[in-house]
C-alpha positions, 0 to 999 in steps of 0.5 A: 500500500501507499506509505506517507513520510510523517512528521511526528516531531517537526524540525527544531533547531539548535546552533552548535560551533560549526553547524545549525542542527535540525532534529526531527522525528518521521514515520513511514505510515499509512494514510491512517496511520495504522501501519508502519513500512515493513522494510529497511529503506534509506530516507534522504534529508534534504536542508532546502533554501526557502527563498530559492526553490530546491537549492540544497544546502545539506543532504544526508541519509538516514535509514528507516528500520522495517516495521519501526514506529519512529525514526528520530534524527539530526541533520547538521547543516553547516553553520555558514548558512545561518540566518537563512530561511530553510525548510526540511524535505524528507523523501527517497530516491525512488520518490524522487525518480517517480516525481520525475515522470510525473507518477505517485510514488509508493512513499510519499516525501513531505515538506516542513514549514519554512523555519529560520536557521538560527538557535531554538527555531521549531517550525509549525505543525503543518506540512507539505506533499508535492506532486506533479500533475499529467499537465505538468503543473505541480499540486501542493498540499498543505496537511496537519501534523496532528490526529485529525485524519480529516485534514490529511491526504487520504489514498483515495486522493491519490487515486483520484490523480491517477483516475484523472490522469487516465481519463485525459489520455488518448485511450481512457480505460473502460469505465471512465468515458462519461468524465473523459468526455467531461473533461473534453468538454471543459476546452470550449466551455467551463465547467462547474465542479463541486467537491463534497467533504473536500479535506485538504482538497487534493481532488477538487484543486487538482481537477481544476489544475487539469480542466478549465471549471469553477471549483467549489470545495466544501467541508465542515467549519474545521477544514476551512483553514487548511483549504484556504491554505491549500487554495492559495498554493493552487494553480488552477488551469487558466480560466479555472476558479477555486473557492471553498465554503462550509457545507454541513450534510447533515443540514443539507444544501441551502434552499437557495443553492441554485447552482447547476453542477456538472460533476460532484466529486466525492473522495473517501467519505463514506467510512461513517454510517452515520454521515454517509446517510446524510451524505446520501441525502445531500446529493439526491438534493443536488441531484434534483436541482440538476438532474444530469450532474455526474456524481463521481465516488472515489473511496479505498474499501476498509471495512462493511460499513461502506456497503451502507453507503452503496444501499442507500444510493440505490434506494434513493434512485441513484443508478451506477452508470460507470465503475472502474478499479485502480491499482495504487502503488505499493510494495509487496510484502509478506504481511501486504500481499493484496493489491491496494485498489481505489474504487470509482463509481460515476452515478447519475439519478435513474430518472435523468438517464435515457431507456438505452443508458 
């Protein structure tokens, strides 16, 4: 399965006689933090100059031991760089290679917030992910380092990047023709797109960097700060717009909402049986306003409760018009022999379909 390098303790500096020492603690873990990378692997630690992108001030290699829960290290940056603004980047050689070919890596690297190379500095508890999209634009995702899984990048978000990439190819895979057609149509008209339960917003922001659209990212109030940070860092396609808004599924869509959406994105939002019922009702309200809207649901299957969402969608007159599974990047081990997969279901209201569909 995909693993993520996470800061358990963000970088903290201390000045020595000849170096500025940067201490940090990382883990190589899954999106939910419930398993750890089960092989030895070298991690590349880079001190990168913040004001000159990718100007590397210092590099060293540390080793993650198989199935460890944490790795503590100190990067000894030469003292001649004292007072410069920097970031700590932790990656692997394979991850660096995957970035060069615009692929989602098996292990996602991590960038700290900016700090000054001086004594007793600690970075804020937020970190950044960077991934290259098929059009060579770079998506930058800030996420929190705390316990909230809502404001992290999840596996299905990476699956959406792979889905969009395949949909934009000259020969899209079977099961994604409707989205492929919609993305092609964005060349002549600006789409209206909504993401529900956006979290960090990776799916919606990637779409806005690949297709011309007005993108509205929605989630609860406590996700708005991280969404705002990511919108400010985004590089939407010329003609695209990005904004965020609070939307609580339990209260539904405001009666004043009259937006005619072309597409609704739902990424890894069906794990909670209670909230998934509210989600279906919100989708029904949106589809009633715009019967032809496409609803693209992507998720990584985690437990039996996921079926509650699908049962309720069927009861609510939604029909699955396309379905495709996309294997996620992974490392085979004795403990992880199954191929992790993101599942994607494209829905429309049954009443909106033609008799031949």
